[in-house]
C-alpha positions as CSV (number, residue, x, y, z in Angstrom):
1,M,-54.2,-44.2,44.1
2,N,-55.2,-46.6,41.4
3,T,-57.8,-49.2,42.6
4,E,-58.4,-50.9,39.3
5,A,-57.1,-54.5,39.1
6,K,-54.6,-55.0,36.3
7,R,-55.6,-57.7,33.9
8,T,-53.0,-60.0,32.7
9,R,-53.5,-62.2,29.7
10,K,-51.6,-65.4,29.6
11,K,-50.4,-66.3,26.2
12,W,-51.4,-69.7,24.8
13,T,-48.6,-72.1,24.4
14,K,-48.2,-74.7,21.6
15,E,-48.6,-77.5,24.2
16,E,-51.9,-75.9,25.4
17,D,-53.2,-75.7,21.8
18,N,-52.2,-79.3,21.1
19,F,-53.9,-80.4,24.3
20,L,-57.1,-78.5,23.4
21,V,-57.2,-79.9,19.9
22,E,-56.5,-83.4,21.1
23,N,-59.2,-83.3,23.8
24,W,-61.9,-81.1,22.3
25,G,-65.1,-83.1,22.2
26,K,-63.7,-85.8,24.5
27,I,-63.5,-83.9,27.7
28,K,-66.1,-81.4,29.0
29,V,-65.2,-77.7,28.7
30,D,-65.3,-77.3,32.5
31,S,-62.7,-80.0,32.9
32,L,-60.6,-78.5,30.1
33,C,-60.6,-75.2,31.9
34,K,-59.3,-76.8,35.1
35,K,-56.6,-78.7,33.4
36,L,-55.5,-75.6,31.4
37,G,-55.9,-73.2,34.3
38,R,-58.1,-70.9,32.1
39,T,-61.6,-69.5,32.2
40,K,-64.4,-71.1,30.2
41,R,-64.7,-68.0,28.0
42,A,-60.9,-68.1,27.2
43,V,-61.0,-71.8,26.3
44,E,-64.2,-71.5,24.2
45,E,-62.8,-68.4,22.3
46,R,-59.5,-70.2,21.6
47,A,-61.3,-73.3,20.4
48,Y,-64.0,-71.5,18.3
49,N,-62.2,-68.5,16.9
50,T,-58.5,-69.3,16.8
51,L,-58.3,-73.1,16.4
52,K,-61.7,-73.4,14.5
53,L,-62.6,-76.6,16.3
54,G,-66.3,-76.1,16.0
55,H,-69.1,-76.9,18.4
56,Q,-68.2,-79.3,21.2
57,T,-70.4,-82.3,21.6
58,Q,-72.1,-82.3,25.0
59,W,-71.4,-85.6,26.8
60,Y,-73.6,-86.8,29.6
61,T,-72.4,-89.1,32.4
62,L,-74.8,-91.8,33.7
63,L,-75.3,-89.8,36.9
64,E,-76.3,-86.7,34.8
65,I,-78.7,-88.8,32.8
66,Q,-80.2,-90.2,36.0
67,H,-81.0,-86.7,37.2
68,M,-82.4,-85.7,33.8
69,V,-84.5,-88.7,33.1
70,G,-85.2,-90.4,36.4
71,I,-83.6,-93.8,35.6
72,N,-81.2,-95.2,38.1
73,K,-77.6,-95.0,36.8
74,D,-77.0,-98.7,37.5
75,T,-80.1,-99.6,35.5
76,I,-78.8,-97.5,32.6
77,R,-75.3,-99.1,32.8
78,K,-76.8,-102.6,32.9
79,R,-79.0,-101.9,29.9
80,I,-76.0,-100.5,27.9
81,V,-74.0,-103.6,28.7
82,K,-76.9,-106.0,28.0
83,T,-77.8,-104.5,24.6
84,N,-74.2,-103.7,23.5
85,F,-75.3,-100.0,23.1
86,K,-72.5,-98.0,21.4
87,C,-71.3,-95.2,23.5
88,M,-68.1,-93.5,24.8
89,R,-66.1,-94.5,27.8
90,A,-64.4,-91.7,29.8
91,R,-60.7,-91.6,30.2
92,T,-60.6,-92.3,33.9
93,K,-59.8,-95.2,36.1
94,Q,-63.5,-96.2,36.4
95,K,-64.1,-95.7,32.6
96,P,-67.8,-94.7,33.1
97,Y,-70.1,-94.7,30.1
98,M,-71.0,-91.3,28.6
99,L,-73.6,-90.5,25.9
100,D,-73.9,-87.5,23.7
101,E,-77.3,-86.0,22.9
102,F,-77.9,-88.2,19.8
103,Q,-76.9,-91.4,21.7
104,L,-79.1,-90.3,24.6
105,K,-82.1,-89.8,22.3
106,R,-81.5,-93.2,20.7
107,F,-81.1,-94.9,24.0
108,L,-84.3,-93.4,25.4
109,K,-86.2,-94.3,22.1
110,E,-84.9,-97.9,22.2
111,N,-85.6,-98.3,26.0
112,Q,-89.0,-96.7,26.4
113,D,-89.9,-99.3,29.0
114,L,-87.3,-97.8,31.5
115,W,-88.7,-94.3,31.8
116,H,-91.8,-92.2,32.2
117,T,-92.1,-88.8,30.4
118,K,-93.2,-87.0,33.6
119,N,-89.8,-87.7,35.1
120,L,-87.9,-85.8,32.3
121,T,-86.2,-82.6,33.4
122,I,-84.9,-81.7,29.9
123,N,-86.6,-81.5,26.5
124,I,-84.3,-82.7,23.7
125,F,-86.9,-84.2,21.5
126,S,-88.7,-81.2,20.0
127,N,-91.9,-82.8,18.7
128,E,-90.5,-86.1,17.5
129,K,-93.3,-88.4,16.6
130,W,-92.3,-91.4,18.8
131,Y,-91.9,-89.0,21.8
132,L,-95.3,-87.4,21.4
133,E,-96.8,-90.9,21.2
134,K,-95.0,-91.9,24.4
135,V,-96.3,-88.7,26.1
136,E,-99.8,-89.7,25.2
137,A,-99.3,-93.3,26.3
138,D,-97.7,-92.3,29.6
139,K,-100.7,-90.1,30.5
140,F,-102.6,-93.3,31.3
141,K,-99.8,-95.2,33.0
142,T,-98.9,-95.2,36.6
143,N,-95.2,-94.6,37.3
144,K,-93.7,-98.0,38.2
145,Y,-90.1,-96.9,38.2
146,N,-88.1,-95.9,41.3
147,K,-91.1,-96.3,43.6
148,A,-90.4,-97.1,47.2
149,W,-91.4,-100.7,48.3
150,S,-94.0,-101.0,51.0
151,E,-94.1,-103.8,53.5
152,Y,-97.3,-105.1,51.9
153,E,-95.5,-105.4,48.5
154,D,-92.6,-107.3,50.1
155,N,-95.0,-109.7,51.7
156,I,-96.9,-110.3,48.4
157,M,-93.5,-110.9,46.6
158,L,-92.3,-113.4,49.2
159,D,-95.7,-115.2,49.2
160,R,-95.8,-115.4,45.4
161,L,-92.2,-116.6,45.2
162,S,-92.9,-119.4,47.8
163,R,-95.8,-120.5,45.7
164,G,-93.7,-120.7,42.5
165,F,-94.7,-117.6,40.7
166,T,-92.1,-116.1,38.3
167,Y,-90.5,-112.7,38.7
168,E,-92.4,-111.5,35.6
169,D,-95.8,-112.6,37.1
170,I,-95.1,-110.8,40.3
171,A,-93.9,-107.7,38.5
172,K,-97.2,-107.5,36.6
173,E,-99.2,-108.0,39.8
174,L,-97.3,-105.3,41.7
175,N,-97.0,-102.9,38.7
176,R,-93.2,-103.1,38.8
177,T,-90.4,-104.1,36.4
178,T,-89.2,-107.6,36.4
179,E,-85.7,-106.3,37.2
180,G,-87.1,-104.4,40.1
181,V,-88.7,-107.4,41.7
182,F,-85.6,-109.6,41.1
183,G,-83.4,-106.8,42.6
184,R,-85.6,-106.4,45.6
185,H,-85.5,-110.1,46.3
186,K,-81.8,-110.5,45.7
187,Y,-80.6,-107.5,47.7
188,K,-83.2,-107.2,50.4
189,Y,-83.4,-110.8,51.3
190,R,-79.8,-111.8,50.4
191,L,-80.8,-114.2,47.7
192,K,-78.0,-116.7,46.9
193,L,-77.5,-117.3,43.2
């Protein structure tokens, strides 16, 4: 009795090749595999060896960036919109923003005030001068991002606001971002704008 599983290789169709060529670099390999019903190895071999499509750019969603860098995805999205940062929009109903490795580096370099080096879970900088300077500067900074609010801080914020302090002044006093103080006041206390 033969117990070996018989391997069947599905031939690539012209439609599959066209789909792969059209979407290579725009859709992640895992998604391409699901849509084509093929393994990751099969898709990559077809793209690299047969179709000569080259290395696929790795795209990161805002949620992936949030996990890698420690910045809330909504904060990233707001900063992208506010600064008209050039990046790709995914082909889905929600059209989320996506950044490749070069865009991610540029975004982090231009928005150093949003993140702290100790929160990074990846190393894509490889001894770039600005990054090494940020590492040194962050050694002496306390992390003021994504910190839970205490009741004491809430009381300080409400007191200062009632006395006419600006969000910026309160942020400096509490060692928080201006956006964080404004967001806490707006959402926690149902601020009407």
